[in-house]
C-alpha positions, 0 to 999 in steps of 0.5 A: 513067844510071849503074849502080844499084850506084853510087847508094850514097852511101857509095861513094867514086868516085875516077876515071871514064872515058867513051868511045863504047862503054864507061864506067868508075868506080873505087871507092876502091882496090878495085874497078872498075865498067864498063858499056856505056851504049848497050846499056842494060846499066847495071843489070847492072854489078857492082863487080869488082877486076881481078887484074892490079891487084895491090896498086895502085889505079887513078888515071886511066882514059881511054877511046877508041873501041877501047881503054881505058887505066888508070894505076895508083899503081905508075906502070904503064899498062894497056890493053885492048879488050873485057874489062878482065880481059884488060888488058895492061901497056904494058911500054915505059912501066914505070919511066916516071913517067907522070901522065897518059894519053889515048886517041883513036879509034885512038891513045893517049898518056901524059905523064910528070912530067918532061915527056916525051910518048909516043904509039902506035897508028895514026899516020895523018897524023902524029896521034901526032906521029911521022914513023915508020910508019903504026902505032906498036906501042909508045909513042914519044916525041912529036917535041919542039920548043924550049920556053921555059926551065923549060917542060915538057909537063904534060898530053896529050889525044887527039882523033880526028885528033891529039894536043894537049899543054899546058905548065906555062906554059899553052900549048897545042900540036898534035902534028900536023903535027910538030914540035908547033906553038903553037895558043893561050895559056891565061888562068888555070886551065882544064879541057880536054876532047877531043871528036871533033876539037876541044877544049873549054876551060873557065875554072875561075874561076866565070865558066863561060866556055869556048873551042872550039879546033880544034888541027888546023884550020890549018897556021900556025906562029906562036909569037905566038898571041893568048889563046884567045877566051872565050865565055859 
């Protein structure tokens, strides 16, 4: 259940994030509520405004297993582990027009409005889409593959074993193994959620149909994948 401080109908919740250890809710442009649902601490949660936020507001929060990311209205990305007050700025992304962030078990990612995807953290088995060392201390561009003219990455998701990318042509790519390989073609508008090692894809058309995709379960590289099968 949510903290009692969020039950006020006058509050405007603008963003939420949930992970294995922490949950966060952003209230308007001024404060953040955090709590640990598994430790029955929800009623102890109170709104607070992190000092590092300055005059910006949080637009998105992504919770991984050991790290949390926040994207602000000043195109800045912050990350922290146990204490939101001790968040640090991801300096190598300063100046990049980041519009999506994602966090997995041991790695995280960010996508920009220009279609560039960055990933960093533990790169075991190439889960960050890079051929470099096992750990990427700073964001590195995900290895790209040729896309169609005017096609670009617009969204990114982090699961336990890899990173998934979605383009403006509604094509889903898996960033492991590299370079990214085509996994599925979406039909219509979809909402994607990464859970454990799979992606839940739900149609946003009133049909409530969904698809479960394991982007890292096959090594086939086929650009002629059939449309993802729908399930009621």
